[in-house]
C-alpha positions as CSV (number, residue, x, y, z in Angstrom):
1,X,64.6,45.6,-16.2
2,X,68.0,46.8,-17.5
3,X,68.1,50.6,-16.9
4,X,69.9,51.2,-20.1
5,X,67.0,49.7,-22.1
6,X,64.1,51.7,-20.7
7,X,62.4,54.2,-23.0
8,X,59.5,56.4,-22.1
9,X,57.3,57.5,-25.0
10,X,54.1,59.2,-25.6
11,X,52.0,61.3,-27.9
12,X,50.4,64.7,-27.0
13,X,49.3,64.4,-23.3
14,X,51.0,61.1,-23.2
15,X,54.3,62.8,-24.0
16,X,53.6,65.3,-21.2
17,X,53.2,62.3,-18.8
18,X,56.5,60.8,-20.1
19,X,58.3,64.1,-19.3
20,X,56.7,64.2,-15.8
21,X,57.7,60.6,-15.1
22,X,61.2,61.1,-16.4
23,X,61.9,64.1,-14.2
24,X,60.0,63.1,-11.1
25,X,61.9,61.9,-8.0
26,X,58.6,61.1,-6.2
27,X,57.7,58.2,-8.6
28,X,59.1,54.8,-7.7
29,X,60.1,54.0,-11.3
30,X,63.3,53.1,-13.0
31,X,64.6,56.2,-14.9
32,X,64.5,56.0,-18.6
33,X,67.6,56.0,-20.7
34,X,65.7,57.8,-23.5
35,X,62.5,59.5,-24.3
36,X,60.6,59.7,-27.6
37,X,58.0,62.4,-27.5
38,X,55.5,62.9,-30.4
39,X,53.9,66.4,-30.5
40,X,54.1,66.9,-26.7
41,X,51.1,68.9,-25.3
42,X,53.0,70.6,-22.5
43,X,55.6,70.1,-19.8
44,X,56.5,71.0,-16.2
45,X,59.5,73.3,-16.2
46,X,60.8,72.1,-12.8
47,X,60.5,68.4,-13.6
48,X,62.1,68.8,-17.0
49,X,65.1,70.4,-15.2
50,X,65.5,67.2,-13.1
51,X,65.8,64.8,-16.1
52,X,69.3,63.3,-15.9
53,X,71.8,64.9,-18.4
54,X,72.6,61.5,-20.0
55,X,69.0,60.9,-21.1
56,X,68.7,60.9,-24.9
57,X,65.5,62.7,-26.0
58,X,63.8,62.9,-29.4
59,X,61.0,65.4,-29.9
60,X,58.8,65.4,-33.0
61,X,56.5,68.1,-34.3
62,X,54.2,68.0,-37.3
63,X,54.3,71.1,-39.4
64,X,50.5,71.2,-39.9
65,X,49.6,70.5,-36.3
66,X,46.5,72.6,-35.4
67,X,46.4,71.3,-31.8
68,X,50.0,72.1,-30.6
69,X,51.8,75.3,-31.4
70,X,55.3,75.1,-32.8
71,X,56.3,77.7,-30.2
72,X,55.5,75.2,-27.4
73,X,57.5,72.5,-29.0
74,X,60.5,74.8,-29.3
75,X,60.1,75.9,-25.7
76,X,60.0,72.3,-24.5
77,X,63.1,71.5,-26.7
78,X,65.0,74.5,-25.5
79,X,64.3,73.7,-21.9
80,X,65.8,70.2,-22.1
81,X,69.2,70.4,-20.4
82,X,70.4,67.0,-21.6
83,X,73.5,66.1,-23.6
84,X,71.7,64.2,-26.4
85,X,68.6,65.7,-27.9
86,X,67.0,66.1,-31.3
87,X,64.0,67.8,-32.8
88,X,62.4,66.2,-35.8
89,X,59.8,68.2,-37.8
90,X,57.5,66.0,-39.9
91,X,56.9,68.0,-43.1
92,X,53.7,67.9,-45.2
93,X,53.5,67.1,-48.8
94,X,51.2,68.8,-51.3
95,X,48.5,66.2,-50.8
96,X,49.5,64.9,-47.3
97,X,49.2,67.1,-44.2
98,X,51.4,66.2,-41.3
99,X,48.8,67.0,-38.6
100,X,48.6,66.3,-34.9
101,X,47.9,62.6,-35.3
102,X,50.3,62.1,-38.3
103,X,52.9,60.2,-36.3
104,X,50.3,57.8,-35.1
105,X,48.7,56.9,-38.4
106,X,50.3,53.7,-39.7
107,X,49.0,54.3,-43.2
108,X,50.7,57.7,-43.4
109,X,53.8,57.1,-41.3
110,X,54.7,53.7,-42.8
111,X,54.3,54.1,-46.5
112,X,51.9,57.0,-46.9
113,X,49.5,57.6,-49.7
114,X,50.7,56.4,-53.1
115,X,54.1,55.4,-51.7
116,X,54.8,58.7,-50.0
117,X,56.1,58.5,-46.4
């Protein structure tokens, strides 16, 4: 595997696991070049501080998420000491709530209802 092509990704607790794996030196894995984290449900402060600075990280949050608080997402994002990071907030429409599972729902994420995505 080419190290510059490895991406760790996850949703909710899976995003937590991706953060743990990216920052852990005890796991015999190739280190990811980037992470894509959908509504992460926590993090380990010590392990996040060990993620290499050149790791590109995208964090998403859904504005109507009733499972994960926005304050946790902001805390995770602020704790990332990497050069390249972005926070994307998925915004609800009047008839379409961006909830905790919104990024996983193909019918919503790719096309939406009545052409709204």
